[in-house]
C-alpha positions in Angstrom: -338.1 47.9 -123.4 -335.9 44.9 -122.4 -337.4 41.6 -121.4 -336.5 39.7 -118.0 -338.2 36.5 -116.8 -338.0 37.0 -113.0 -340.6 34.8 -111.3 -340.5 36.6 -108.0 -340.8 39.9 -109.1 -343.4 39.2 -111.9 -345.8 37.5 -109.1 -345.4 40.7 -106.9 -346.0 43.1 -110.0 -349.0 40.8 -110.9 -350.5 40.7 -107.7 -350.3 44.5 -107.4 -351.9 44.8 -111.1 -354.8 42.5 -110.1 -355.2 44.2 -106.5 -355.5 47.5 -108.4 -357.9 45.9 -110.8 -360.1 44.7 -108.1 -360.4 48.2 -106.7 -361.3 49.7 -109.9 -363.9 47.1 -110.5 -365.5 47.7 -107.2 -365.6 51.5 -107.8 -367.1 51.0 -111.2 -369.9 48.6 -109.5 -368.4 45.6 -110.9 -368.5 42.5 -109.1 -365.2 41.7 -107.0 -363.1 39.2 -108.7 -362.9 35.6 -107.0 -360.0 34.0 -105.5 -359.7 31.8 -108.5 -359.1 35.1 -110.6 -356.3 36.1 -108.3 -354.4 32.7 -108.6 -355.0 32.8 -112.5 -353.6 36.2 -112.4 -350.4 35.0 -110.4 -349.9 31.9 -112.4 -350.0 34.0 -115.6 -347.4 36.4 -114.3 -344.6 33.7 -114.5 -344.7 34.4 -118.2 -344.7 38.3 -118.1 -341.2 39.7 -119.1 -342.0 43.4 -119.4 -340.5 45.0 -116.4 -340.0 48.9 -116.3 -336.6 50.0 -117.0 -336.0 51.5 -113.5 -336.8 48.2 -111.8 -334.7 46.3 -114.2 -331.7 48.4 -113.2 -332.5 47.7 -109.4 -332.7 44.1 -109.9 -329.4 44.2 -112.1 -327.4 46.2 -109.6 -328.5 44.1 -106.6 -327.5 41.0 -108.5 -324.1 42.7 -109.6 -323.4 43.6 -106.0 -324.0 40.2 -104.5 -321.9 38.7 -107.3 -318.9 41.2 -106.7 -319.1 40.5 -102.9 -319.1 36.8 -103.5 -316.1 37.2 -105.9 -314.2 39.7 -103.5 -314.9 37.2 -100.7 -313.6 34.2 -102.8 -310.5 36.3 -104.0 -309.7 37.2 -100.4 -309.7 33.5 -99.4 -307.6 32.5 -102.4 -305.0 35.4 -101.7 -304.7 34.2 -98.0 -304.2 30.4 -99.3 -301.7 31.8 -101.9 -299.8 33.6 -99.3 -299.8 30.9 -96.6 -298.4 28.5 -99.3 -295.8 31.0 -100.6 -294.6 31.4 -97.0 -294.5 27.8 -96.4 -292.4 27.1 -99.5 -290.1 30.0 -98.6 -289.4 28.8 -95.3 -288.7 25.3 -96.7 -286.2 26.8 -99.3 -284.6 28.8 -96.5 -284.0 25.8 -94.4 -282.5 23.9 -97.3 -280.3 26.7 -98.2 -279.0 26.9 -94.6 -278.5 23.1 -94.4 -276.6 23.6 -97.8 -274.4 26.3 -96.6 -273.6 24.7 -93.3 -272.7 21.4 -95.0 -270.5 23.4 -97.9 -268.7 25.5 -94.9 -268.1 22.0 -93.0 -266.6 20.4 -96.3 -264.7 23.7 -97.0 -263.1 23.5 -93.6 -262.4 19.8 -94.0 -260.4 20.5 -97.3 -258.5 23.2 -95.8 -257.5 21.3 -92.8 -256.4 18.4 -95.0 -254.5 20.8 -97.2 -252.7 22.3 -94.3 -251.7 19.1 -93.0 -250.6 17.9 -96.6 -248.3 20.9 -96.7 -246.9 20.4 -93.2 -246.3 16.7 -94.3 -244.5 18.1 -97.5 -242.4 20.4 -95.9 -240.9 17.9 -93.4 -240.2 15.6 -96.3 -238.7 18.3 -98.6 -236.0 19.5 -96.0 -232.6 18.6 -96.7 -231.1 15.5 -94.8 -228.0 15.7 -92.4 -225.9 13.7 -95.1 -226.4 16.5 -97.8 -223.9 18.8 -96.0 -220.3 18.5 -96.6 -218.4 17.8 -93.1 -216.3 20.7 -92.0 -213.6 21.0 -89.2 -215.5 23.8 -87.5 -218.7 25.7 -88.0 -219.7 29.1 -87.1 -223.2 30.1 -85.6 -224.5 31.6 -88.9 -223.4 28.5 -90.7 -225.2 26.4 -87.9 -228.2 28.4 -88.3 -228.3 28.1 -92.2 -228.1 24.4 -91.9 -231.0 24.2 -89.3 -233.2 26.6 -91.7 -232.5 24.0 -94.4 -233.5 20.8 -92.4 -236.3 22.1 -90.0 -239.7 22.8 -91.6 -240.5 26.6 -92.2 -243.3 26.9 -89.9 -241.5 25.1 -87.1 -238.0 26.7 -87.3 -238.7 29.6 -84.9 -239.7 27.3 -82.4 -236.9 25.0 -82.9 -234.5 28.2 -82.9 -235.9 29.3 -79.5 -235.1 26.0 -77.9 -231.6 26.1 -79.3 -231.3 29.6 -78.1 -232.0 28.7 -74.7 -230.2 25.4 -74.6 -226.9 26.1 -76.2 -226.9 29.5 -77.9 -226.3 27.5 -81.1 -222.8 26.3 -79.7 -222.7 22.6 -81.2 -220.0 21.8 -78.8 -221.7 23.1 -75.8 -221.3 20.7 -72.6 -223.2 21.1 -69.3 -220.6 20.1 -66.6 -223.1 19.1 -64.1 -225.5 17.0 -66.0 -223.4 15.9 -69.1 -226.0 17.3 -71.6 -224.3 18.0 -74.8 -224.7 20.0 -78.3 -227.1 22.1 -79.8 -230.3 20.6 -78.2 -228.2 19.5 -75.0 -229.1 15.8 -75.5 -228.9 13.8 -72.2 -226.5 12.0 -72.5 -224.9 13.3 -75.6 -224.3 9.8 -76.9 -228.1 9.5 -77.6 -227.4 11.5 -80.8 -225.4 8.6 -82.2 -228.7 7.1 -83.4 -228.8 10.2 -86.0 -225.0 9.5 -86.9 -221.6 8.6 -85.6 -220.3 12.1 -86.0 -222.8 13.7 -83.4 -220.0 15.3 -81.4 -218.7 17.4 -84.4 -221.4 17.6 -86.9 -224.2 20.1 -85.9 -226.3 18.7 -88.9 -226.3 15.3 -87.1 -227.3 17.1 -84.1 -230.1 18.9 -85.6 -231.4 15.8 -87.4 -231.4 14.0 -84.0 -233.1 17.0 -82.1 -235.8 17.4 -84.7 -236.7 13.8 -84.6 -237.0 13.9 -80.6 -239.1 16.9 -80.6 -241.5 15.5 -83.2 -241.7 12.0 -81.7 -242.2 13.4 -78.0 -244.0 16.6 -78.3 -245.4 16.3 -82.1 -243.4 19.2 -83.4 -240.7 21.8 -82.5 -243.5 24.1 -81.6 -245.1 21.6 -79.2 -241.6 21.0 -77.5 -241.2 24.9 -77.4 -244.6 25.2 -75.6 -243.6 22.5 -73.2 -240.3 24.2 -72.7 -241.9 27.7 -71.8 -244.1 25.9 -69.1 -241.3 24.0 -67.5 -238.0 25.3 -68.7 -236.9 21.8 -70.1 -238.2 19.5 -72.6 
């Protein structure tokens, strides 16, 4: 038989045993124990450890159940706190990731814009100058267009071409009888083009140079000039 020191249980058991003894004593004609005997018996039970196996099992099961319930409650509380902390940390990580993604996107857009502007600047400086073409006595439309393709930045050529198409149909000697506008881009007066070269009347390269400078300075680019032309039919 196992031994367990359980004060409360031992007291109750001793009381029951003492009570039974008293009853038996009365039935036998013995004198009823005094109150002192009851107290002594109860005091002595604090040292009793022999508890029937069935009662030991009940005590152990009750104790284990209480422990399990307490542990389960503690585990639930810890799980809730852990989940809340994990959610807080994840939210902070998500916010930081979004911030970094936005900053990275802005930086990428900035780099792309700078690269695009750099390419545009490079394309303007890489085109051939008017003086790189040998003078001729006359030029065909295809020759004039070929010169323009080499002098005007590639991304601006179509806009430049659209304006020349409407202004002179690529005739570098075109003259407006009423206004006096002259040349491929119909400079008014034509003598303005002398700032690009003294041969402005006979050299389409000089006219292209002047027209390109005019469009860049006044409208930002040939495409800016073409946008204005479409809205006003002049530039």
